N, C-alpha and C positions, 0 to 999 in steps of 0.2 A: 185718415181723415187730418188735416194739417192741424189743426187746433187741438186735436187731442193728442198726437202726436208731440205736439209743443208742452202742453200741460203735462204732459208723463216726463216730458226732461226736468221740467220746476221741478215735481215732486220728487224725482231722484235727486236732484241737486241739494232740494232743502233737504232730506234723508242724509246726504252724505256729509260726515263731521268734518270733512276737508275742505269742503264750500262753505261752511258755515256764516266767513266772513264775506263772501262774495255774493251769496243768495237774500236778499231783502224779504222779510217775512210782511205780513197782513200790513197795511198803513205805511210801507216805506218804499223806496224804490232807488237804484242805482243812477245816480246822474252825474254829471261831467261838471266840476267845480275851477274856477280860474284864479280866485281871488278869495283870501282871508281875513275879513274884519276885526281886528283885533280890540274887544274893548277893556275896558277897566271896572274894577267891580262897581262903580257908579255909573257906568253907559257910556263913560268918555271915549271915541276913538283916537286908540295909542299909538294904531300902525295898519299899514295895509300888505299881506303878504302875498307875493304870488305863489300859485301852486305848481307850476310849471315843473317836469322833470324831464331827466335826460339831455343828453349831452347831441351837438350836432345834428344831423338829420333824423335821429332814433328821438328825436326832444318832442315833450307834447308840452301843450301851452296848458293843461288842466291835468286834474287827477278824478279818478274816477270815485265817488262815494256812496256808503249808504247812509241817506237823509230823507227824511218825512217825505210822503207819497206826493208825486207833481203830477195830480189828474190832467186830464186833456181840458185844456186851457182854449177858450175860442177866442176871438177878435175883443172881447167884451173885459174890464176889469176883474183879474181872479187871482189875489195872492196866494204864493206858496210860503209855507209855513220854516223860517230858519234857515232857508238855502233858495236865493229866487236872482232876479235879475237887477242891476242897479236901479233902473227905473221903481223898482217895488220896494228895494230896503235902503235906497239914497235920495228918492226924487230924481234923479239924473236923467235927462233926456239924450239920447240916441242922435242928434242932428246932422251927422254924416251925411246922411243923404238927402235933407234937406235944399229944396232949389229956391228959394226965397224965405223973405222974414216972415211970411206967414205961417210958412210952414212949420219956423221954427218956434213961434208961438205955439204954434197948435201943437207940435212935439212937448215942449215943454207943459204945457196946461195940462195933457194925458198922462204926463210924467207927476206929476204933483197930486193926480187923483189917485194914481197906482200908489204912490207913497201913502198916501193918507187911509187907502182902504189897506195895506200891509201893515199897518200901526194900529188901526182897530181890529184887524184880525188876530193879531200877535197881542194886544193887550185884554180881548176877550179870551185867550186861550189861557195865557199867565197870570192874570190878575189874582188867582187863588192858588199859586204856587208858590210857597214860600221857601224860596232859592235863591241864594244870592246871584247864579247865570239866568235866573227870572228875571231878577230885579235888575241885571246889569239891563237886558235886551230891552223891558220898560224903560228904564232909564235914557235908553239911547234914542227910543223913538220920541221919547219926551220934549224933547226939542229938533229942530230940521237944521240936519248938518252939513246941507247943503248952502244957507245961507251963511254960517257960520266960519266955510272952508271951502267959499265958491271961486274962489284963487288957488285951490290945490291943484297942480298941475297933474299930480299922481290919480285923485279922483275923479277928474277928468278923461284921463286915458283910459278907464275902466268903464266908462261911460258906453262904450262899444262893445264891450266882452260879453262873454256868458253868464254864468252862474257866480253868485258870492255867497259865503256861510259868515255866519258869526263863531269867536272865537272867544271866550275869558282868559285874562290874564292876572292871575291872584297876585294876592300879597308875597308870594315866593316866588314871582315871576314865571311859573309854567303856563304854558298855552295851552289850554284843551278847548277843542270844538265845541261847541255849547251843546249840538243836538246828541251828541253824546253823555251828555248828563242823565242819570235815571231818573230824576224827580222832572227834568223836563221832556224824559219820553213818557211819563205817566200821566203828566196833562195832555201831551199829545193824544196819546193813547184814550185817554177818556173824551177828548173832543172831538176825536175821529168816530168814536163808536157811536156817540150823539149823535155829530153831523148823519151818519148813514142811518140812523133811527129815524131822524125829523125829515130824511126826502122820500118821495112821491115812492114806491116800490111796488114794483110788479114782480108776482111771484109765478115760475111755470117750470117744467119739466126742462132740464137741462138737456141739450141734443146730446152733450157730451159723456157725461155722470148717467145720465139717465134720473137724477135725483130732483124732486121740486124744492127750489131755491130761490133768492131774489135773482132778478136777472139783469146783467148788464146794461144799460142803457146808453152806453159808450164804451169801445173797446181802447186799451191804453195806446198812445199814441208811443210810436217809435222816435227816436231822435237820431241826429248824425249820420243819415244816411243821405249819400249824395245825390242831389237833384231834387230832394223832399222839400219842403215849409220848414224853417228853423222852428217852429213850435211842434214839428213832428207829424207824422200819417200815418194813420191806423191800417190793420189786417182788416176789420170787418168794418164797416159802414156806408149809411143807408144815408141819402140824403135829400132824395127826390121821391113825391107821392105815387108814383107807378111803381116804384120798388117796395111799397107798403102791402102786408097780407095781415087779414083778416084784423083789422082796425090796429093792427101795432106801426110804429114808427122807430125810426133810428136802429139800434142794435138789436133791440128787441124782438125783432123780425128775424134774426140767429139763433133765439133762443139758448144763450149761453148765460148760464152763470155767473155773477161778478166773480165768485172767485178762481172760475176758469178762467174767465177773460183776464184777470187780474197775473194769473201764474202763467199761462200762455203768451200775455205780451212781455212778461218779465224775463222769460226763456228766451224770446225772439228777440228783445235788447240785449241780453246777453250775449248771445250768438254771436249780433251784429258790432258790439264792443271790443269784440276777440280778435285780434288780426290774423291770429292762429287759424282760425276755422271761417274765414270769407273771403272769396276773391271778386272782384270787380273785373267787369267785362262789357265794354260799351255803357249802357242805361241799367244792365242786371247786374244784381248783386248775389252771389250763392253763399250758401252759407251749408253745413253739413254739422250733423250729429249723430250719436250712436244710443243704442238700448242699453248700454253700461259703461263704466268706467274700462275706457280701453287706451292707455296713454301710446302703447307699442304699436298698436293696431291706428289706431289717430296717427300716427308718424307716417304710416304706409299710406295710409290713406288720403294724405294733403299731398302726398307725391303724385297720384294719379292726377291730381289736376295742376300742379306746380311742374312734375317734371324734371327738376332739378334739384341741386344740393345749395338751396340759400339758405336752407337751416341747419345748415349742419354744424355748424357754431355754436346754436343754441341747445345742442343734444349730443349726450355722452357718444363716444368713438363705437361702443358696442352696441348701441341702437342703431349707428350710421351704417354700420359695415351690415347688420342683419337686413335691414331696407334695401340698402344696395343689393344684396345678394339674393333678397326676395323679388325683387324685381327683375333680374338677369335671371332667375328661373321662371317667372310670369312670362316674360318675352320667348323664352324655349318655348313654353307650352306645358311647363311642370307645376303640379298644384301648390298652395301655398307651404310653405314649411311649416315644423312644430313651432316654432318661436310665435306665431300667429293664429289665432282663432278665426278657422271662416266663417264661423256662424255667428259673430257680430252682425247685429243689422243696422245698417247706416242709413239715415236719412238724409236728402239732398234738396234744399229750396232754394229756389230763383227767384228774387222779388224785383221788382222795379216801382220806382216814385211816381206817382200821378198826381201833383201838385198834393193835397191832404190824405190821398188815398196810396195803399201800397198793392200792385197788381200781380197775382202769383203769374209767372212767366215758366213756372217748370217745379216739379215735384218728383223724386224719384225715391222710393225706398228697395232695397235689396241687402243680401246677404255681403260679407266681404269678400268671400269665397267667390260668388258668382259675380260680384263686379271685379275681381281680381282677373277671373278668366275671360271676360269681354275685355279688360284691361289690356291684356298680354295680347288678344286678338288685335286691338288698335294698334299697340307698338308695332306688330307683324305687318299690319298694312299699311301704314305711314314709313315703314324703315326704307330709307334709299340711303344709297352710297355717299358718303362724307357730309350728311345730314346727324347732326348730333341733338338737334331740338326736339324734346317730343310732347311738350305742353301743347295742349289743345287751343290754349288759351295764347301762346305765342304763333303758333302758326296761321290760327284762323285771322291774327293781326295782319295777315297779307292780303286780306279783302279788301284792306282799309285804305282809304285815299290817304297818301302821305307816313301809311303804317302807323296811325294814330288810332287808340282806341276808341275815342268820341266818334270817328267816322265810321267805324263798324257797323255796317246793316242788320236791324231789331234781328230780321226774321233768321238770321245765321246763326244766329247765337246760342240760344236755346235748343234747335235740331242738331247743331253739331253736339252740344254737351249729350243732347239724348242719344245719338250716334255712338257714342264713346262709352257710355254706361250701361247701354242695351244690345250694344251689337248691332242695331238695327241699319240701314240704309244713311248714308247721309243726303241732306237735302239737294236736289239738281240745281238749284240755284249755287251753292258752293262752287260747283265745276262750272258757273256759267260767269262768276264772278271771279275767279281767278283766271278764267280764259280772258275776260275784260281789261283787268290788271295786266295781263302779259301784253295786250297789244298795245295799253297806254302805255307803260315804262319800260316796257321789254325786261322787266326783272331786275334793271341794273341800278337801280337805287342806292344798295347796299348789295354787301359781298356774297350775305346768306340768301340773298331773295330767291334767285333761282331754284336752290335747291330745296328750300322750303315748300315752293307751291309746287314743284314736282311731287314730292313727296304727298303734300293735301291731294294733288291731280291722282296719285296714285292710287289713295285709298279712296277715294271717289269710284275710280274704276272699277278695282277690285271688288269694292261692294256692290255697286249697281250693276254690274256686267257678269257677275262670275258664273253663271249656268250659261251664258252667251259666246262667251270666251273661247278664242281656237287656242291661244297661245297665252302662258304666263307671264306677269309684270314682274320682274325679279328687282331684286335691291340695286343689283348694278347693271351694266350693259350686257347683255341678252341678244347674242348674235342669233339663234333661233327664231326669235319673235319676226313674223312676216307680215306684221299687220302695217297699210299702207302709210299710215299716220305716224307710226315709228321710225320707219323707215326714212321717210322724210325728214325726220326729225333729225337722225344720224345724217344723213346727207346735207342738212344747212350746217352741223357745228363741223363737219369734214370741210366744206366751203368757208365758211369763217375763218378758222386755223389757217387753210390754204393763204388765204387775203391778210392775215396779221402778218403772217410770217415772211411773206413776200414783200408787204409793204411797210412794215415796222407800224409805227403808232400815227394813228390818222384820226381826223376828227370827228370822224362818223364810220363805221365799221357795216357789214351788211345787217347785222345783228340791232342796230339803229333804224335801219332805213325800211328790212325788209322782210322782219321776222313776224309782223302780224298779218300781213298778206300772204308770206309764203306757207301761214300756219290754216289759212282759211280758203286762200285760192291759188293753190300751187301751181297752177298752169300756168300762172299770169306771168309769173314771176320768178319760176323755178329756170326754164331753160335760157333766160339771160344772165341767171349765176351761175351757170353750169361754165357757159360759153368764158365768164370771166376768169370762174376757179381753173378752167384748163391754161388760161395765161399767167395766171399766178401759180401753177406748177410746174410750169415751161421756167420760168424764173429762178425755182427753188430747185431745178435740176443741178445748177450751177452753183447757187448758193448754197444749198443744204440738202444734198443727195441724200442723206440717211433720211432724214425728216420725209422729204420727197415719196422716198418708197413706204414707208409708212401711210402717208395719206393715199397713194394711190393704189395700195392696197385694199384699203377703207372703202373706196370710191369703186373699184372692181367687184367687192363682197356686194357694196349695197346698190349699183346700177347694173351690172353687168350681171348679176345671178339672179336678183329679186324684185328690180324695179323696171325688168326689160319687157313686160307685156304691155303693162298701164303707168308709166313711171310717174307722168304730173297729172293725178285728175282735177277736173275743173273745181270743186270743192270739197272740202269735207266735214265730215259731220262733227258733233261737237264733242262725242269720245274719240273722234282721229285725232281732233286739235290736242286735245288733253293727252294722248298718247306721243305726239308730237312732240311736246315741248319734253314728256320724260326721256323720248328718245334723244333729243337733243341735249339735254343736262347730261346726260349719262355716257352718250357717245365724246363730250367735253371732259369729263371725268376720266372715261380710259385714254384719250388721248394722249392727256397729261401724266397719266402712270405709265404707259408705255412708252413715254418718250425720255423717260425717268428711268425705266427700264431696260433700253436701249442705247441709254449712255449719248444720247445725242445733245449738246451742247446748245442750250435753249436760247433763246433772244430775251431779254431778260424785261421788256416791256409785254411782250407778249405771254410769256410764262407766267406773270405777275397776275395779268387780266385772267388769264385761264383760269388759276387757283382760285381766284376772289369767288368762283363761279360754280 
């Protein structure tokens, strides 16, 4: 159960001394903060400090801090304590999206309402607190800062930003966040407990712990997820009467206690805020966690998703070496090395936002040893000559128009992830989509497109046709593969090479004009292409006799020995079309390597074109 697993993760984090600074207790939450409002002891605003950190590409416009809890906020007016937006703390309206003057006036009026609500809220909590920080905050709210500094450009800039916090500059010049004051936190805790006691409460048996406890009316909202509302989205949400059962409304239908909802929601927010534990593919964001502290195992597990070495600089060389050696062993079919515990259990969750809700697209749990075994099979299935990319996220991008993640069909992402982690078949739609992309752009947008697509097509065929195949699909050219699609692909590659060597650089090759029809209806185009190939070979006998011998040998093997009975079928099945592109790619690579091996001086333009694919 997802909520239980997330709650267990929160409990483990809370009990870990090394995580104390990152795990918020009850009544607190981890939020992104962009600006710090520095107050004097009298409450005057003396400075505004940006909390961005990092340089260049790795910079962030915010810091993540533990602040008084941000509960689920609807479209109404609901202030937060000591950490909120500019509308609540300064009364400043974000008018960047206002279309006319009436919308500007409306936004300003609403911002004023929010500031007044925030002022009353802070005064009600801090009025009995005898602390200099409390006096500073109350002094700040005693006058309208916006009217006093309405021409301040800096304040105008932060109107469109995220959360702000208060900080106190004491008489010694030290600046300390006000929410870290013990007296302030004592006042907040007292107010928070009192507010919970005053709220209407429904008690029931928690579906996670089995204990009778106050049930959560709303599940905590998760912010910062691409595609979700800026206010956040909930994992558990009921807002339609048809979803109600036994007279219960909203999250009461889930029967999750307030404490479990807080813990599970906090754990999910922590996972999604950690760039090392999440990967976004299309509209789906994947995150993972384990059942115990396991830094070495985590380093290996994340490679199963990324398949590269992008985090090598952030890890020590010993860990990088162990991970690389482990993946080499996994690919060869060996069990995990002793450096890694195969019994560590991992959980992989895929979610996508839908307005104010989170949709669970994928959830899988398994031990590291089981995942490693299946990942090794995946590596062997996609293994293709001259293709180094192994990341499923990089490979299935070949299915997207223009290679953009946002154009990925959502129906492909989760089944492909499941196939990698469980060893099941790849979806049939993956093969059909790859073939469609090949017919659309001929795999020529990037030099790596053809190889990566051939790699994925191979994985589809190996898993889906394992029990019915007569011959194996090898990593490199297999001269014993008599599949008609594979042979036709090889033949097409030889024809293309003969054309490029005979004519040199042309505006369009037979690949640009005919590869789509040749892979589907070979009988319509292959005889014409073969006639042209004979003319090109005739030219090569005079210009490049060595290369001519190589190409004629290939033609003799493919056509004279193996395609003589039924050389050009009318149509090819989807599986044979896949074999066509595998044979085409592998023959091209083999022609290039054999030419280097035989030391035949290549034409520069043709060689560069071949080596790119």
